[in-house]
C-alpha positions in Angstrom: 7.8 5.8 -15.5 10.3 7.3 -13.2 10.7 11.2 -12.8 13.7 12.9 -11.1 13.0 16.0 -8.9 15.7 18.4 -8.0 15.4 20.7 -5.0 14.7 24.2 -5.7 15.0 27.5 -3.8 11.5 28.9 -4.5 8.4 28.8 -6.8 7.0 32.0 -8.5 4.3 32.6 -10.8 0.7 33.2 -11.8 -1.2 30.1 -12.8 -4.6 28.6 -13.6 -5.1 25.0 -12.6 -7.6 22.8 -14.7 -11.2 22.8 -13.9 -12.6 21.0 -10.7 -12.6 17.2 -11.4 -15.6 16.5 -9.2 -17.6 19.4 -10.6 -16.7 18.2 -14.2 -17.9 14.7 -13.7 -21.3 16.1 -12.4 -21.7 18.6 -15.3 -21.2 15.7 -17.8 -23.9 13.5 -15.9 -26.5 16.2 -15.2 -26.0 17.7 -18.6 -26.7 14.3 -20.1 -29.9 14.0 -18.1 -31.3 17.4 -18.7 -33.5 18.4 -21.8 -31.5 20.3 -24.3 -27.9 21.2 -24.9 -25.8 22.3 -22.0 -22.8 24.4 -22.5 -19.8 23.9 -20.2 -16.8 26.1 -20.1 -13.5 24.8 -18.2 -14.7 21.1 -18.3 -11.7 18.9 -17.3 -11.3 16.5 -20.1 -7.6 16.1 -19.8 -8.3 14.0 -16.8 -8.6 10.2 -17.5 -11.5 10.0 -14.9 -13.7 12.6 -16.6 -12.9 11.2 -20.0 -14.3 7.8 -18.7 -17.5 9.5 -17.5 -18.0 11.2 -20.9 -17.4 8.0 -22.7 -19.9 6.1 -20.7 -22.5 8.6 -21.6 -21.6 8.5 -25.3 -22.0 4.7 -25.0 -25.6 5.5 -23.8 -26.4 7.7 -26.9 -25.4 11.2 -25.6 -23.7 13.5 -27.9 -20.8 15.3 -26.2 -18.6 17.6 -28.3 -15.9 20.3 -28.2 -16.5 23.9 -29.9 -13.4 25.7 -29.0 -13.3 25.9 -25.2 -16.8 25.0 -24.7 -18.0 21.4 -24.2 -21.7 21.0 -25.4 -23.8 18.1 -24.0 -26.9 17.2 -25.9 -29.1 16.0 -23.2 -32.0 13.8 -23.6 -33.8 13.9 -20.4 -33.9 11.6 -17.4 -35.4 8.8 -19.5 -33.4 9.4 -22.6 -30.4 7.1 -22.1 -30.3 3.9 -24.1 -29.0 0.5 -23.3 -25.1 0.4 -23.9 -23.9 -2.4 -26.2 -21.1 -3.4 -23.7 -20.2 -2.9 -20.1 -19.6 0.7 -19.2 -15.7 1.0 -18.6 -14.7 3.7 -16.0 -11.0 3.0 -15.6 -10.2 3.5 -11.9 -12.6 6.4 -11.3 -14.6 5.6 -8.1 -16.6 8.8 -8.7 -17.9 7.5 -12.1 -18.7 4.0 -10.8 -20.7 5.1 -7.6 -22.5 7.9 -9.0 -23.4 6.2 -12.4 -24.9 3.4 -10.3 -27.5 5.8 -8.9 -28.3 7.1 -12.5 -28.6 3.7 -14.0 -30.9 2.6 -11.1 -33.7 4.6 -12.8 -33.2 3.2 -16.4 -35.3 0.8 -18.1 -32.5 -1.6 -19.1 -29.9 -3.8 -17.3 -26.2 -2.6 -17.5 -22.8 -3.4 -16.0 -20.1 -1.1 -14.9 -16.7 -2.2 -14.8 -13.2 -0.8 -14.4 -9.4 -1.2 -14.2 -7.4 -3.4 -11.7 -7.1 -0.4 -9.3 -10.7 -0.2 -8.7 -11.4 -3.9 -8.2 -10.8 -3.7 -4.5 -12.5 -0.5 -3.7 -15.7 -0.8 -1.6 -19.0 -0.6 -3.5 -21.3 -2.0 -0.7 -21.8 1.5 0.5 -23.7 2.4 -2.6 -25.2 -1.3 -3.2 -27.0 -1.3 0.1 -28.9 2.1 -0.2 -29.7 1.4 -3.8 -31.1 -2.0 -2.8 -33.3 -0.3 -0.2 -34.7 1.7 -2.9 -35.9 -1.4 -4.8 -33.0 -1.5 -7.3 -31.7 -4.9 -8.4 -28.0 -4.5 -8.2 -25.2 -7.0 -8.0 -21.6 -6.6 -6.9 -18.8 -9.3 -6.8 -19.0 -10.9 -3.4 -21.7 -8.2 -2.7 -18.9 -5.6 -2.2 -16.6 -5.1 -5.2 -16.8 -4.1 -9.0 -18.0 -4.9 -11.5 -21.6 -3.7 -10.7 -24.8 -4.9 -12.6 -27.8 -2.9 -12.3 -31.2 -3.8 -13.6 -32.9 -0.5 -13.7 -36.6 0.1 -13.2 -39.0 1.3 -10.5 -37.4 3.1 -7.7 -38.8 3.9 -4.4 -38.0 6.9 -2.2 -36.0 6.4 1.2 -34.6 8.2 4.2 -31.0 7.1 4.3 -28.9 7.8 7.3 -25.4 7.4 6.0 -22.5 6.4 8.6 -20.0 7.9 6.2 -19.8 11.4 5.1 -19.4 10.6 1.5 -20.5 12.9 -1.5 -20.4 9.9 -3.7 -22.8 7.8 -1.8 -25.0 10.9 -1.2 -24.9 11.7 -4.9 -25.8 8.0 -5.9 -28.9 8.1 -3.8 -29.9 11.7 -4.8 -29.4 10.6 -8.6 -31.7 7.6 -8.0 -34.1 9.7 -6.1 -34.8 11.6 -9.2 -36.7 8.5 -10.5 -38.7 8.0 -7.5 -42.1 9.1 -6.7 -41.9 11.3 -3.6 -39.0 12.6 -1.4 -35.8 10.8 -1.2 -33.5 12.1 1.9 -29.9 11.6 2.9 -28.8 12.3 6.4 -25.0 12.5 7.1 -22.8 12.5 10.2 -21.0 15.6 8.8 -21.8 17.5 5.6 -19.8 16.1 2.8 -19.0 18.1 -0.4 -22.3 19.4 -1.9 -21.3 19.8 -5.7 -24.3 17.3 -6.6 -27.1 19.2 -4.9 -26.0 22.5 -5.9 -25.8 21.6 -9.5 -29.0 19.7 -9.4 -30.8 22.9 -8.0 -29.2 24.9 -10.8 -30.6 22.6 -13.4 -34.1 22.8 -12.0 -34.3 19.7 -9.6 -36.6 20.1 -6.5 -33.8 20.0 -4.0 -34.1 21.0 -0.2 -30.9 21.3 1.7 -30.6 21.6 5.5 -27.3 21.4 7.2 -26.3 17.7 7.1 -29.3 16.6 5.3 -30.5 16.9 1.8 -33.7 15.7 0.0 -34.9 15.6 -3.6 -38.3 15.2 -5.1 -38.7 12.9 -8.0 -40.7 13.0 -10.9 -39.5 16.3 -12.5 -37.3 17.2 -15.3 -33.9 18.8 -15.4 -33.3 21.8 -18.0 -30.2 22.5 -20.0 -28.0 25.5 -18.6 -24.8 27.1 -19.3 -21.9 27.0 -16.7 -18.3 27.7 -16.1 -16.4 25.3 -13.9 -13.8 26.9 -11.6 -10.4 25.4 -11.0 -9.7 22.4 -8.8 -8.5 23.3 -5.3 -7.1 19.7 -5.0 -4.8 20.5 -7.8 -4.0 23.9 -6.4 -3.3 22.6 -3.0 0.2 21.2 -4.2 1.2 24.5 -5.4 0.0 26.3 -2.4 1.9 24.0 0.0 5.0 24.2 -2.1 4.9 27.8 -2.1 4.3 28.0 1.7 7.4 25.7 2.4 10.0 27.4 -0.1 11.5 30.7 1.1 11.0 33.6 -1.2 7.9 31.8 -3.1 5.0 33.6 -4.2 2.2 32.0 -6.2 -1.2 33.4 -7.6 -3.7 30.7 -8.6 -6.8 32.1 -10.4 -10.4 31.2 -10.4 -10.1 28.4 -7.7 -13.3 26.8 -6.3 -13.8 27.6 -2.7 -16.8 25.7 -2.0 -16.8 25.6 1.8 -17.6 21.8 1.7 -14.5 21.3 -0.4 -12.0 23.9 0.7 -11.0 22.8 4.2 -7.3 23.1 3.0 -7.7 26.8 3.2 -8.7 26.4 6.8 -5.8 24.1 7.6 -3.2 26.5 6.0 -4.5 29.4 8.0 -4.5 27.4 11.2 -0.9 26.4 10.6 0.1 30.0 10.0 0.4 30.1 6.2 0.4 33.5 4.4 -2.6 33.0 2.3 -5.0 35.5 0.7 -8.5 35.0 -0.9 -9.2 37.8 -3.5 -11.4 38.4 -6.4 -14.3 36.5 -4.9 -16.8 35.4 -7.8 -20.5 34.4 -7.1 -22.2 31.6 -9.1 -23.7 28.0 -8.6 -20.2 27.3 -7.1 -18.2 30.1 -5.4 -14.7 30.8 -6.7 -11.8 33.2 -6.1 -8.2 33.9 -6.8 -5.6 32.6 -4.1 -2.4 34.3 -3.3 0.1 32.4 -1.2 3.7 33.3 -0.1 6.3 31.6 1.9 5.8 31.4 5.8 6.9 29.3 8.7 4.1 27.0 9.8 3.5 25.1 13.0 1.6 22.0 14.0 -2.0 21.7 14.8 -4.6 19.0 15.4 -7.0 18.2 12.6 -10.2 16.8 13.9 -12.2 14.0 12.3 -15.1 16.4 11.7 -12.9 18.2 9.0 -12.0 15.1 7.1 -14.7 15.4 4.4 -13.6 18.9 3.3 -9.8 17.8 3.1 -9.8 14.1 2.3 -8.0 14.4 -1.0 -5.5 17.1 0.1 -4.3 15.1 3.2 -1.3 13.5 1.4 0.2 16.9 0.7 -0.9 18.2 4.1 1.3 15.3 5.5 4.2 17.0 3.5 3.4 20.4 5.2 3.2 18.8 8.6 6.6 17.1 8.2 8.3 20.4 7.8 6.3 22.4 10.1 7.5 23.2 13.8 6.1 21.0 16.4 3.7 18.1 16.1 0.6 17.7 13.8 -2.1 15.2 14.7 -4.8 14.2 12.1 -7.7 12.3 13.6 -10.0 9.9 11.8 -8.2 9.5 8.6 -9.2 5.9 7.7 -11.0 6.8 4.6 -7.7 7.4 3.1 -7.2 3.6 3.2 -9.8 2.8 0.5 -8.7 5.2 -2.3 -6.7 4.3 -5.4 -4.1 3.0 -2.7 -3.9 2.9 0.8 -2.7 6.6 1.2 -1.8 6.4 4.8 0.6 3.5 4.0 1.9 5.1 0.6 2.6 8.5 2.3 4.3 6.9 5.5 6.5 4.9 3.2 7.5 7.8 1.2 8.0 10.4 4.0 9.8 7.9 6.3 12.3 7.3 3.5 12.8 11.1 3.4 13.5 11.2 7.1 10.1 12.4 8.4 8.6 11.5 11.8 5.5 9.8 10.8 3.6 7.6 13.1 0.2 5.8 12.7 -2.1 5.0 15.5 -5.2 3.2 14.1 -7.0 5.9 12.0 -4.9 8.5 13.5 -1.7 10.1 12.4 1.0 11.9 14.2 3.7 13.9 12.5 6.6 15.5 14.0 8.2 18.3 12.0 11.7 18.3 11.1 14.1 20.9 9.6 14.5 19.3 6.2 13.8 16.1 4.3 16.4 14.2 2.4 16.2 13.1 -1.3 15.1 9.3 -1.7 13.9 6.9 -4.1 10.1 7.0 -3.9 7.1 5.1 -5.0 3.7 6.5 -6.1 2.0 3.0 -5.6 0.0 4.0 -8.7 -1.7 6.9 -6.9 -1.9 10.2 -8.4 -2.1 12.2 -5.2 0.7 10.4 -3.5 2.8 11.1 -6.5 2.1 14.8 -6.6 2.4 15.2 -2.9 5.9 13.4 -2.9 6.9 15.7 -5.8 6.3 18.7 -3.5 8.2 17.0 -0.6 11.2 16.2 -3.1 11.3 20.2 -4.0 12.1 20.9 -0.5 14.7 18.2 0.2 18.3 18.0 0.4 19.5 15.9 -2.5 17.6 14.6 -5.6 14.6 12.3 -5.5 13.1 9.8 -8.1 9.5 8.8 -8.1 8.4 5.5 -9.6 5.0 5.6 -11.3 4.8 9.3 -12.1 2.4 8.4 -15.1 -0.2 8.1 -12.4 -0.9 11.9 -12.2 -2.8 11.5 -15.7 -5.8 10.3 -13.6 -6.5 13.8 -12.5 -3.6 16.3 -13.5 -1.7 15.2 -16.5 0.1 18.6 -16.9 1.2 18.7 -13.2 4.9 18.3 -13.8 4.9 20.6 -16.7 3.3 23.4 -14.5 5.4 22.5 -11.4 8.7 22.8 -13.3 7.6 26.1 -15.2 7.1 27.6 -11.6 10.5 26.3 -10.4 12.4 27.9 -13.5 10.8 31.3 -13.1 
C-alpha cells in the first residue's frame, strides 16, 4: 500500500500514544505465568506483535480477555501452561520468539515457535547458545534461524556474560532461570532496557539488580498484580522529532514511559538543542511523565556506542533529525540496526539519500551532514514499520510531495500512526 505525504508548516496538539509495546509483551507473558488474575490497563493489543504474544499463550491454555479498557490474564503459574496443538506463530515479532524460548525452556513438553517470512533471517543463535548452556534442548534451522523447537525440562542456572547489550537475550535467560534451582546471572557490556527485571520484581520474583548485571533465583512463584502500562516512547519519538523540525510546532504527549534504560531519545534531543520539557512525573513499577516539545533549531552531535541500547529503536527517526540539523552528526556502533525487520541502515540511507540528505556509512558508523531542506521523493519502507514512520516524518518537512510504498508495515507496532499524524497536521 502506498501513502502520499504532503509537506506541512507545523504540527500542534495534545496526544496520548499507545501503550509501550515492550512492556505489553512482558505483561502478557508474566501475567500468564503468575498465579491468579492480572489486570492490565493500557495493554497495546492494536499492535500485531502483541496480538501474536497473546495468541501464543491462549494456544497454551491461558484465558486472556477484555473488560472495557482492562485486559485480564488468568495466569496458571510457572508450570500451568499446556502443550500447544500446533506450532506457536509469532509473525515477525523477534521479542515474542526470543523471550518465549526462555519460557518454554522450563515446560514439560516440546514445542515449536515459528513466524513469518520477515523473521526467517533474524539471528536466534544469540538465545539458542545460552539456553543450551542451561541444559535446554533447543534446535534452530542451521543452528541460527527460526523456527525454534524446544524440548522443555530441567534447567540449570548459569552465569552468562553477554557480548551484546540485548534485553531480549537477557529476558530469555532470566525467564529460563525462573525454572532453575539456584541463581541465574546475566552480565552485559552495557545495561540494556530493564522492563523484564522491573516487572518480574513487581510480580514477586527474587531478582537482584546491580548496574550491568542482574540475577534471578529460581524455584519461587509469581503472584498476579494490577498494573498500568505507560505510553510507548518509541511511538512518541516520531511526533517529538516532527515537532522539533517544523516551525511553530508544539506537541504535548501524555503519560509516556521515561525508563532511563529506554529513553535515550530524550538525552539525544537535549544534546542536539531541542526545546523539550518533562513534566508531571509519575512513579510506579515503570516511571512515566508528560512530554512537551516545541520547534527549535538543532545541531549535530556524536552519539557513542554506549548509548545504542537506549535508542536503538529510535535511530531511524534520529537520522531524519540529523539530516536537517546544522553541522555533522556521527552515530557510532549502530550495527545492530542491520538485523531488525530489515537492514535499517540500508533502508534509511536509501530513503534519505533519495531526498537529498548527506548520509554516509563507514562500517557500523554513520555520518550525516545536515542540509537546509529535504526534497519529496518516491520512498520504500522495505516492509519495516520504523523505516516507514521515520520517512513519513522526513516527508512532512520536505519540499514537494512524497509517496511511501509499504505503508501497511506500521500495523506491526502503531496501526493508528498515520491517523494521529494527519490529525496533528490539520490542527
